[in-house]
C-alpha positions in Angstrom: 145.3 108.2 208.5 145.0 104.5 207.7 142.6 103.9 210.6 140.6 106.9 209.6 140.2 105.5 206.0 139.1 102.2 207.4 136.4 103.8 209.5 135.3 106.5 206.9 135.7 105.7 203.2 137.5 108.5 201.5 137.7 109.5 197.9 141.2 109.5 196.2 141.0 113.3 196.0 140.5 113.6 199.8 143.5 111.3 200.5 145.7 113.2 198.1 144.7 116.6 199.4 145.3 115.5 202.9 148.8 114.2 202.0 149.6 117.5 200.1 148.6 119.6 203.1 150.6 117.4 205.5 153.7 118.0 203.3 153.1 121.8 203.4 152.6 122.1 199.7 150.3 124.6 198.0 148.3 123.4 195.0 150.4 125.6 192.6 153.7 124.2 194.0 152.5 120.6 193.8 151.4 121.3 190.2 154.8 122.7 189.3 156.7 119.9 190.8 154.4 117.1 189.5 154.1 118.7 186.1 150.3 118.4 186.2 148.1 121.4 185.5 146.7 123.1 188.7 143.2 122.8 187.2 143.6 119.1 186.9 144.9 118.7 190.5 142.1 120.9 191.8 139.5 118.7 190.0 141.0 115.5 191.4 141.1 116.8 195.0 137.5 118.1 194.8 136.2 115.1 193.0 134.8 117.3 190.1 136.4 115.2 187.4 133.5 115.2 184.9 135.5 117.4 182.5 138.6 115.3 182.5 138.6 112.5 179.9 138.4 109.0 181.5 141.4 107.8 179.5 143.6 110.4 181.2 141.9 110.7 184.6 143.2 107.5 186.1 146.8 108.2 184.9 146.7 111.7 186.5 145.5 110.2 189.8 148.3 107.6 189.9 151.0 110.1 188.9 149.8 112.5 191.6 149.8 109.8 194.2 153.3 108.7 193.3 154.5 112.3 193.6 153.0 112.6 197.1 154.4 109.2 198.2 151.0 107.5 198.5 150.9 103.8 197.7 148.7 103.6 194.5 147.8 100.0 195.3 145.8 101.2 198.4 143.8 103.6 196.1 143.4 101.3 193.1 139.8 100.4 193.8 138.8 104.0 194.2 140.9 105.0 191.1 139.1 102.4 189.0 135.7 103.9 190.1 136.7 107.5 189.3 134.4 109.0 186.7 135.6 111.2 184.0 134.3 112.6 180.7 133.5 110.1 178.1 134.8 110.8 174.5 132.3 112.0 172.0 131.5 109.3 169.5 131.5 110.6 165.9 130.8 108.7 162.7 133.7 108.3 160.3 131.4 107.9 157.3 130.3 110.9 155.2 126.6 111.6 155.0 125.5 112.1 151.5 123.2 115.1 151.3 120.8 115.7 148.5 122.3 117.5 145.5 120.3 120.1 143.8 119.8 120.4 140.1 122.6 123.1 139.8 125.2 120.8 141.3 124.2 117.9 139.1 124.3 120.1 136.0 127.8 121.4 137.0 129.1 117.9 137.5 127.7 116.6 134.2 129.1 119.6 132.2 132.5 119.1 133.8 132.5 115.5 132.7 131.5 116.5 129.1 134.3 119.1 128.9 136.9 116.7 130.2 135.8 114.0 127.8 135.9 116.4 124.8 139.4 117.6 125.8 140.7 114.0 126.0 139.1 113.1 122.7 140.7 116.1 121.0 144.1 115.3 122.4 143.8 111.6 121.3 142.7 112.6 117.8 145.6 115.1 117.4 148.1 112.6 118.6 146.8 109.9 116.2 146.7 112.4 113.3 150.3 113.5 113.9 151.5 109.8 114.2 149.8 108.9 110.9 151.3 111.9 109.1 154.7 111.2 110.5 154.6 107.5 109.4 153.4 108.6 105.9 156.2 111.1 105.6 158.8 108.4 106.5 157.3 106.0 104.0 157.6 108.7 101.2 161.2 109.4 102.2 162.2 105.7 102.2 160.5 105.1 98.8 162.2 108.0 97.2 164.4 107.3 94.2 168.2 107.7 94.0 169.7 111.1 94.1 170.7 112.6 90.7 174.4 112.6 90.0 175.6 116.2 89.7 178.7 117.5 88.1 181.9 118.1 90.1 181.6 121.9 89.7 178.1 122.0 91.2 179.2 119.7 94.0 182.1 122.0 94.9 179.9 125.1 94.8 177.4 123.5 97.1 180.1 122.6 99.5 181.4 126.2 99.5 177.9 127.5 100.2 177.4 125.1 103.1 174.3 123.4 101.6 175.6 119.9 101.6 174.8 119.0 105.2 172.3 116.2 105.4 170.1 115.1 108.2 171.5 111.6 108.6 168.9 110.7 111.2 166.2 110.6 108.5 168.2 109.8 105.4 167.3 106.5 103.8 169.9 103.7 103.7 169.5 103.3 100.0 170.5 107.0 99.3 173.5 106.6 101.7 174.8 103.5 100.0 174.4 105.0 96.5 176.4 108.1 97.7 179.1 105.8 99.0 179.3 104.0 95.6 179.6 107.4 93.8 182.4 108.4 96.1 184.2 105.2 95.5 183.9 105.4 91.7 185.2 109.0 91.7 188.2 108.0 93.8 188.9 105.0 91.5 188.8 107.2 88.4 191.2 109.7 89.9 193.6 106.9 90.9 193.6 105.5 87.4 194.1 109.0 85.9 197.2 109.5 88.2 198.6 106.1 87.1 198.1 106.8 83.4 199.7 110.3 83.7 196.5 112.1 82.9 196.2 113.7 86.3 196.6 117.4 87.0 200.3 118.4 87.4 199.5 119.9 90.7 198.4 116.5 92.0 201.4 114.6 90.6 202.2 113.4 94.1 198.6 112.1 94.5 199.2 108.7 96.2 196.1 107.3 97.8 195.9 107.0 101.6 193.5 105.1 103.7 191.5 106.5 106.6 189.4 104.5 109.1 186.9 105.7 111.7 185.4 103.7 114.6 182.7 105.3 116.8 181.4 104.5 120.3 178.6 107.1 120.1 176.6 108.9 117.4 179.1 111.3 115.8 179.0 113.9 113.0 181.9 113.5 110.6 183.2 115.5 107.6 186.2 114.4 105.5 187.5 116.1 102.4 190.6 115.0 100.5 193.2 117.1 98.6 191.1 116.8 95.4 188.1 118.4 97.0 186.2 115.1 97.1 183.7 114.9 100.0 184.6 111.4 101.4 182.2 111.8 104.3 179.5 114.2 105.4 177.2 112.3 107.6 176.1 111.2 111.1 177.9 107.9 111.9 175.9 105.8 114.4 177.5 104.4 117.6 179.4 101.1 117.1 180.0 101.8 113.4 183.3 101.5 111.5 184.0 103.1 108.1 187.0 103.2 105.8 187.9 105.8 103.1 190.6 106.2 100.4 191.8 109.5 99.0 194.6 111.9 98.4 196.3 113.7 101.3 196.1 116.1 102.9 192.7 115.4 104.4 190.5 118.0 106.1 188.7 116.2 109.0 186.1 117.5 111.4 184.6 115.3 114.1 181.6 116.4 116.1 182.2 114.2 119.1 185.9 113.6 119.3 185.9 111.6 122.6 183.9 108.9 120.9 186.0 108.5 117.8 189.1 106.4 117.0 190.8 107.7 113.8 193.5 105.9 111.9 195.5 107.0 108.8 197.3 104.2 106.9 197.0 102.0 110.0 198.5 104.6 112.4 196.3 106.0 115.2 195.7 109.8 115.1 195.6 111.7 118.4 192.7 114.1 118.2 193.3 115.6 121.7 195.5 118.5 120.7 193.0 119.5 117.9 189.9 119.3 120.1 187.9 122.2 121.4 184.6 121.6 123.2 184.7 117.9 122.1 184.9 119.0 118.4 188.1 118.1 116.6 189.4 119.9 113.4 192.6 118.5 111.9 194.5 118.4 108.6 196.1 115.0 108.0 199.2 115.1 105.7 201.1 112.2 104.2 204.3 111.1 106.1 
């Protein structure tokens, strides 16, 4: 075979076909064992490789030669000269085509609609922000709340109309309400000392409560005289103290974030908590 190749130049396909036939392999069997498509092997052996891409053709020939036991080095010069299909060159840039008047009008109208929508949203957002800021300014500049009688206060508490929105209440109103509560407690203590208190409240010794919060918590506290010591949202990290007559009715909206003390003794809210809301009546000891 070698002497024949030296006398008559042979194509790689002829050499490979000759080796396949010498080994008694059919084209289909060689394709199955080499895992190369029969159509590709047939094209290589016939030399009709114009439909096989050049980037794959040389690899197919080398793999086929290795399968048949042919030294690829002896065929390298012929393999390099093997001609295959060249890849089609395509541009990666888009070609702008002329746009007709209808497309230009559609694009322009889309821009106008989008601009109008954005302008409307921006105006609405600005308007709401200005109105909200003006509303807060009016609330903060409001005067002190009128002092109402004890009877009207108790009636409002019974009807459930005394809940305030602490998140928007002004600090001035809150401080004045605290002063009123302190004055009322002082007057009742003086009345108890001077003997003018109601006989039912003869054992009306004052007790101290303190609350410390680690999260925003709604708190309601009412003492034995019906005084509303607290009805507010206490912000996280705040501490407040109260003085009044026992027993105290206490409701805490977020019990896990509250530390409650009565006369310096910690109160365990766990047994009185349901759904993180604690309700407890604190009596004197």
